[in-house]
N, CA, C and O atoms as a Tinker XYZ file with bonds, in Angstrom:
   280  protein
     1  N    -22.622000   12.042000    6.294000    73     2
     2  CA   -23.842000   10.957000    6.193000    64     1     3
     3  C    -22.942000   10.414000    6.949000    63     2     4     5
     4  O    -23.434000   10.369000    8.076000    81     3
     5  N    -21.352000    9.747000    6.965000    73     3     6
     6  CA   -21.121000    8.739000    8.228000    64     5     7
     7  C    -21.714000    9.289000    9.757000    63     6     8     9
     8  O    -22.443000    8.651000   10.517000    81     7
     9  N    -21.200000   10.588000    9.944000    73     7    10
    10  CA   -21.506000   10.654000   10.991000    64     9    11
    11  C    -23.082000   10.755000   11.507000    63    10    12    13
    12  O    -23.368000   10.373000   12.642000    81    11
    13  N    -24.338000   11.425000   10.383000    73    11    14
    14  CA   -25.433000   10.786000   10.733000    64    13    15
    15  C    -26.362000    9.717000   11.046000    63    14    16    17
    16  O    -27.455000    9.705000   11.612000    81    15
    17  N    -25.340000    8.463000   10.318000    73    15    18
    18  CA   -25.284000    7.196000   10.319000    64    17    19
    19  C    -24.954000    6.832000   12.137000    63    18    20    21
    20  O    -25.696000    6.337000   12.985000    81    19
    21  N    -24.008000    7.161000   12.196000    73    19    22
    22  CA   -23.020000    6.775000   13.393000    64    21    23
    23  C    -24.122000    7.166000   14.873000    63    22    24    25
    24  O    -24.242000    6.624000   15.972000    81    23
    25  N    -24.714000    8.232000   14.297000    73    23    26
    26  CA   -25.803000    9.056000   15.672000    64    25    27
    27  C    -26.949000    8.442000   15.806000    63    26    28    29
    28  O    -27.549000    8.617000   16.867000    81    27
    29  N    -27.501000    7.633000   14.847000    73    27    30
    30  CA   -28.538000    6.997000   14.833000    64    29    31
    31  C    -28.613000    5.715000   15.468000    63    30    32    33
    32  O    -29.556000    5.161000   16.034000    81    31
    33  N    -27.312000    5.318000   15.243000    73    31    34
    34  CA   -27.073000    3.784000   15.705000    64    33    35
    35  C    -25.921000    4.242000   17.535000    63    34    36    37
    36  O    -24.995000    3.586000   18.012000    81    35
    37  N    -26.459000    5.372000   17.983000    73    35    38
    38  CA   -25.568000    5.599000   19.535000    64    37    39
    39  C    -24.677000    6.027000   20.048000    63    38    40    41
    40  O    -24.323000    6.057000   21.227000    81    39
    41  N    -23.844000    6.759000   18.207000    73    39    42
    42  CA   -22.772000    7.451000   18.771000    64    41    43
    43  C    -23.222000    8.990000   19.411000    63    42    44    45
    44  O    -23.663000    9.752000   18.551000    81    43
    45  N    -23.170000    9.494000   20.693000    73    43    46
    46  CA   -23.565000   10.749000   20.685000    64    45    47
    47  C    -22.589000   11.543000   20.097000    63    46    48    49
    48  O    -22.781000   12.233000   19.096000    81    47
    49  N    -21.658000   11.464000   20.643000    73    47    50
    50  CA   -20.415000   12.532000   19.987000    64    49    51
    51  C    -19.612000   12.185000   18.781000    63    50    52    53
    52  O    -19.538000   10.960000   18.689000    81    51
    53  N    -19.022000   12.763000   17.882000    73    51    54
    54  CA   -18.541000   11.758000   16.686000    64    53    55
    55  C    -17.384000   12.716000   16.687000    63    54    56    57
    56  O    -17.536000   13.679000   17.438000    81    55
    57  N    -16.148000   12.657000   15.943000    73    55    58
    58  CA   -15.460000   13.395000   15.618000    64    57    59
    59  C    -14.233000   12.881000   15.006000    63    58    60    61
    60  O    -14.073000   11.671000   14.850000    81    59
    61  N    -12.950000   14.154000   14.489000    73    59    62
    62  CA   -11.754000   13.269000   13.801000    64    61    63
    63  C    -10.566000   13.844000   14.772000    63    62    64    65
    64  O    -10.714000   14.675000   15.668000    81    63
    65  N     -9.550000   13.305000   14.440000    73    63    66
    66  CA    -8.573000   13.713000   15.112000    64    65    67
    67  C     -6.951000   12.846000   14.129000    63    66    68    69
    68  O     -6.830000   11.778000   13.528000    81    67
    69  N     -5.968000   14.031000   14.433000    73    67    70
    70  CA    -4.636000   13.357000   13.927000    64    69    71
    71  C     -4.719000   11.945000   14.131000    63    70    72    73
    72  O     -5.584000   11.564000   14.920000    81    71
    73  N     -3.875000   10.957000   13.488000    73    71    74
    74  CA    -3.468000    9.565000   14.321000    64    73    75
    75  C     -2.000000   10.054000   14.523000    63    74    76    77
    76  O     -1.204000   10.519000   13.707000    81    75
    77  N     -1.891000    9.818000   15.802000    73    75    78
    78  CA    -0.682000   10.496000   16.362000    64    77    79
    79  C     -0.053000    9.169000   17.465000    63    78    80    81
    80  O     -0.708000    8.262000   17.978000    81    79
    81  N      1.491000    9.469000   17.593000    73    79    82
    82  CA     1.999000    7.910000   17.910000    64    81    83
    83  C      1.366000    7.771000   19.747000    63    82    84    85
    84  O      1.554000    6.693000   20.312000    81    83
    85  N      0.790000    8.701000   20.371000    73    83    86
    86  CA     0.169000    8.660000   21.668000    64    85    87
    87  C     -1.263000    7.923000   20.881000    63    86    88    89
    88  O     -1.561000    6.978000   21.611000    81    87
    89  N     -1.950000    7.964000   20.060000    73    87    90
    90  CA    -3.074000    7.300000   19.948000    64    89    91
    91  C     -2.985000    5.859000   19.865000    63    90    92    93
    92  O     -3.673000    4.997000   20.411000    81    91
    93  N     -1.489000    5.719000   18.663000    73    91    94
    94  CA    -1.651000    4.470000   18.411000    64    93    95
    95  C     -1.138000    3.884000   19.443000    63    94    96    97
    96  O     -1.628000    2.839000   19.872000    81    95
    97  N     -0.163000    4.414000   19.954000    73    95    98
    98  CA     0.077000    3.584000   21.596000    64    97    99
    99  C     -0.758000    3.124000   23.015000    63    98   100   101
   100  O     -0.359000    2.203000   23.729000    81    99
   101  N     -2.122000    4.013000   23.328000    73    99   102
   102  CA    -2.984000    3.938000   24.045000    64   101   103
   103  C     -4.102000    3.704000   23.589000    63   102   104   105
   104  O     -4.797000    2.959000   24.279000    81   103
   105  N     -4.744000    4.273000   22.185000    73   103   106
   106  CA    -6.175000    3.776000   21.796000    64   105   107
   107  C     -6.553000    2.867000   21.257000    63   106   108   109
   108  O     -7.578000    2.254000   21.555000    81   107
   109  N     -5.438000    2.483000   19.936000    73   107   110
   110  CA    -5.479000    1.773000   18.920000    64   109   111
   111  C     -5.075000    0.347000   19.506000    63   110   112   113
   112  O     -4.160000    0.371000   20.330000    81   111
   113  N     -5.653000   -0.945000   19.183000    73   111   114
   114  CA    -5.259000   -2.412000   19.827000    64   113   115
   115  C     -4.167000   -2.724000   18.980000    63   114   116   117
   116  O     -4.108000   -2.509000   17.769000    81   115
   117  N     -3.201000   -3.308000   19.789000    73   115   118
   118  CA    -1.739000   -3.421000   19.677000    64   117   119
   119  C     -2.025000   -4.812000   18.881000    63   118   120   121
   120  O     -1.506000   -4.552000   17.795000    81   119
   121  N     -2.375000   -5.709000   18.807000    73   119   122
   122  CA    -3.117000   -6.846000   18.187000    64   121   123
   123  C     -4.714000   -7.394000   18.197000    63   122   124   125
   124  O     -5.663000   -7.158000   18.945000    81   123
   125  N     -4.518000   -8.377000   16.806000    73   123   126
   126  CA    -5.698000   -8.551000   16.499000    64   125   127
   127  C     -6.625000   -9.578000   17.628000    63   126   128   129
   128  O     -6.270000  -10.003000   18.727000    81   127
   129  N     -7.638000   -9.737000   17.057000    73   127   130
   130  CA    -8.360000  -10.674000   17.955000    64   129   131
   131  C     -7.706000  -12.132000   18.207000    63   130   132   133
   132  O     -7.354000  -12.720000   19.229000    81   131
   133  N     -7.696000  -12.443000   16.895000    73   131   134
   134  CA    -7.139000  -14.085000   16.898000    64   133   135
   135  C     -7.765000  -14.848000   17.751000    63   134   136   137
   136  O     -8.972000  -14.684000   17.932000    81   135
   137  N     -7.141000  -15.702000   18.343000    73   135   138
   138  CA    -7.203000  -16.754000   19.410000    64   137   139
   139  C     -7.381000  -15.956000   21.035000    63   138   140   141
   140  O     -7.102000  -16.538000   22.084000    81   139
   141  N     -7.754000  -14.926000   20.979000    73   139   142
   142  CA    -7.230000  -14.463000   22.043000    64   141   143
   143  C     -8.695000  -14.383000   23.380000    63   142   144   145
   144  O     -8.802000  -13.921000   24.516000    81   143
   145  N     -9.660000  -15.168000   22.352000    73   143   146
   146  CA   -11.125000  -15.221000   22.896000    64   145   147
   147  C    -11.251000  -16.540000   23.737000    63   146   148   149
   148  O    -12.066000  -16.752000   24.635000    81   147
   149  N    -10.259000  -17.397000   23.256000    73   147   150
   150  CA   -10.305000  -18.793000   23.777000    64   149   151
   151  C    -10.588000  -19.033000   24.694000    63   150   152   153
   152  O    -10.525000  -18.098000   25.491000    81   151
   153  N    -11.123000  -20.489000   25.291000    73   151   154
   154  CA   -11.035000  -20.201000   26.875000    64   153   155
   155  C    -10.032000  -20.744000   27.277000    63   154   156   157
   156  O     -9.788000  -20.031000   28.250000    81   155
   157  N     -9.027000  -21.707000   27.246000    73   155   158
   158  CA    -7.987000  -21.803000   27.335000    64   157   159
   159  C     -6.645000  -20.172000   28.096000    63   158   160   161
   160  O     -5.603000  -20.110000   28.748000    81   159
   161  N     -7.628000  -19.194000   27.427000    73   159   162
   162  CA    -6.785000  -18.140000   28.104000    64   161   163
   163  C     -7.708000  -17.676000   29.324000    63   162   164   165
   164  O     -7.344000  -16.574000   29.735000    81   163
   165  N     -8.513000  -18.063000   29.836000    73   163   166
   166  CA    -9.045000  -17.414000   30.779000    64   165   167
   167  C     -8.607000  -17.664000   32.013000    63   166   168   169
   168  O     -8.806000  -18.806000   32.428000    81   167
   169  N     -8.066000  -16.909000   32.709000    73   167   170
   170  CA    -7.278000  -16.336000   34.357000    64   169   171
   171  C     -5.950000  -16.426000   33.923000    63   170   172   173
   172  O     -5.223000  -16.867000   34.813000    81   171
   173  N     -4.990000  -15.998000   32.195000    73   171   174
   174  CA    -3.885000  -16.471000   32.022000    64   173   175
   175  C     -3.764000  -15.378000   31.279000    63   174   176   177
   176  O     -4.693000  -15.003000   30.564000    81   175
   177  N     -2.460000  -14.650000   31.363000    73   175   178
   178  CA    -2.139000  -14.070000   30.347000    64   177   179
   179  C     -2.233000  -15.043000   28.735000    63   178   180   181
   180  O     -2.172000  -16.260000   28.562000    81   179
   181  N     -2.389000  -14.001000   27.817000    73   179   182
   182  CA    -2.361000  -14.496000   26.216000    64   181   183
   183  C     -1.061000  -14.577000   25.992000    63   182   184   185
   184  O     -0.295000  -14.090000   26.824000    81   183
   185  N     -0.554000  -15.215000   24.815000    73   183   186
   186  CA     1.032000  -15.217000   24.429000    64   185   187
   187  C      0.610000  -14.600000   23.240000    63   186   188   189
   188  O     -0.500000  -14.708000   22.717000    81   187
   189  N      1.502000  -13.993000   22.878000    73   187   190
   190  CA     1.955000  -13.070000   21.531000    64   189   191
   191  C      1.521000  -14.374000   20.577000    63   190   192   193
   192  O      0.408000  -14.270000   20.061000    81   191
   193  N      2.125000  -15.345000   20.345000    73   191   194
   194  CA     1.647000  -16.333000   19.531000    64   193   195
   195  C      0.199000  -16.513000   18.990000    63   194   196   197
   196  O     -0.118000  -17.035000   17.922000    81   195
   197  N     -0.748000  -15.890000   20.092000    73   195   198
   198  CA    -1.766000  -16.036000   19.911000    64   197   199
   199  C     -2.464000  -15.370000   18.835000    63   198   200   201
   200  O     -3.285000  -15.980000   18.150000    81   199
   201  N     -2.209000  -14.260000   18.664000    73   199   202
   202  CA    -2.955000  -13.262000   17.739000    64   201   203
   203  C     -1.491000  -12.524000   16.906000    63   202   204   205
   204  O     -0.471000  -12.548000   17.595000    81   203
   205  N     -1.373000  -11.958000   15.643000    73   203   206
   206  CA    -0.606000  -11.252000   14.672000    64   205   207
   207  C     -0.641000  -10.035000   15.597000    63   206   208   209
   208  O     -1.431000  -10.113000   16.537000    81   207
   209  N      0.184000   -8.781000   15.465000    73   207   210
   210  CA     0.348000   -7.593000   15.646000    64   209   211
   211  C     -0.120000   -6.773000   15.077000    63   210   212   213
   212  O     -0.363000   -7.109000   13.918000    81   211
   213  N     -0.375000   -5.850000   15.304000    73   211   214
   214  CA    -0.757000   -4.692000   14.080000    64   213   215
   215  C      0.186000   -3.892000   14.396000    63   214   216   217
   216  O      0.321000   -3.615000   15.587000    81   215
   217  N      1.029000   -3.350000   13.462000    73   215   218
   218  CA     1.729000   -2.405000   12.519000    64   217   219
   219  C      1.910000   -0.960000   12.030000    63   218   220   221
   220  O      1.164000   -0.696000   11.087000    81   219
   221  N      2.368000   -0.383000   12.258000    73   219   222
   222  CA     2.249000    0.907000   11.698000    64   221   223
   223  C      3.188000    0.925000   10.618000    63   222   224   225
   224  O      4.364000    0.944000   10.980000    81   223
   225  N      2.887000    0.924000    8.888000    73   223   226
   226  CA     4.357000    1.614000    8.389000    64   225   227
   227  C      3.922000    2.316000    7.172000    63   226   228   229
   228  O      2.920000    2.171000    6.472000    81   227
   229  N      4.790000    3.002000    7.107000    73   227   230
   230  CA     4.168000    4.329000    5.810000    64   229   231
   231  C      4.527000    3.643000    4.546000    63   230   232   233
   232  O      5.641000    3.667000    4.023000    81   231
   233  N      3.255000    2.902000    4.016000    73   231   234
   234  CA     2.839000    2.493000    2.882000    64   233   235
   235  C      1.689000    2.507000    2.369000    63   234   236   237
   236  O      0.691000    2.523000    3.089000    81   235
   237  N      1.591000    2.504000    0.679000    73   235   238
   238  CA     0.764000    3.034000   -0.161000    64   237   239
   239  C     -0.926000    2.245000    0.393000    63   238   240   241
   240  O     -1.930000    2.905000    0.662000    81   239
   241  N     -0.820000    0.694000    0.443000    73   239   242
   242  CA    -1.712000    0.203000    0.600000    64   241   243
   243  C     -1.865000   -0.762000    2.094000    63   242   244   245
   244  O     -0.848000   -0.787000    2.788000    81   243
   245  N     -2.624000   -1.250000    2.411000    73   243   246
   246  CA    -2.053000   -2.073000    3.699000    64   245   247
   247  C     -2.459000   -3.531000    3.580000    63   246   248   249
   248  O     -3.545000   -3.928000    3.155000    81   247
   249  N     -1.546000   -4.207000    3.969000    73   247   250
   250  CA    -1.494000   -5.932000    3.625000    64   249   251
   251  C     -1.380000   -6.268000    4.980000    63   250   252   253
   252  O     -1.406000   -5.479000    5.925000    81   251
   253  N     -1.210000   -7.894000    5.034000    73   251   254
   254  CA    -1.262000   -8.536000    6.018000    64   253   255
   255  C     -0.705000   -9.985000    5.301000    63   254   256   257
   256  O     -0.934000  -10.591000    4.254000    81   255
   257  N      0.484000  -10.240000    6.941000    73   255   258
   258  CA     1.569000  -11.745000    6.512000    64   257   259
   259  C      0.844000  -12.936000    7.570000    63   258   260   261
   260  O     -0.055000  -12.831000    8.405000    81   259
   261  N      1.467000  -13.806000    7.232000    73   259   262
   262  CA     0.917000  -14.361000    8.655000    64   261   263
   263  C      1.714000  -14.130000   10.107000    63   262   264   265
   264  O      1.252000  -14.790000   11.039000    81   263
   265  N      2.350000  -13.652000   10.275000    73   263   266
   266  CA     2.730000  -12.468000   11.246000    64   265   267
   267  C      2.442000  -11.618000   11.485000    63   266   268   269
   268  O      2.279000  -11.412000   12.688000    81   267
   269  N      2.189000  -10.578000   10.570000    73   267   270
   270  CA     1.377000   -9.383000   10.667000    64   269   271
   271  C      0.446000   -8.685000    9.992000    63   270   272   273
   272  O      0.172000   -8.835000    8.802000    81   271
   273  N     -0.051000   -7.910000   10.754000    73   271   274
   274  CA    -1.026000   -7.235000   10.226000    64   273   275
   275  C     -0.686000   -5.281000    9.802000    63   274   276   277
   276  O     -0.728000   -4.327000   10.580000    81   275
   277  N     -0.505000   -5.290000    8.938000    73   275   278
   278  CA    -0.053000   -3.588000    8.169000    64   277   279
   279  C     -1.240000   -2.327000    7.725000    63   278   280
   280  O     -0.858000   -1.264000    7.237000    81   279
């Protein structure tokens, strides 16, 4: 059902795979959006303090703190 919905909204090729370290390093975002779209960061590097990092940990349930998203 999810595949059918995705195709209806324009995803022509849908599949799944194991989430490996390579995917985490190259495909998944490292930081949340946070304040990174603010106009004061146009033309400059965005500081780490503008958004929390997304961290992969072996936990039963995802959680978030003021410093990170797990």
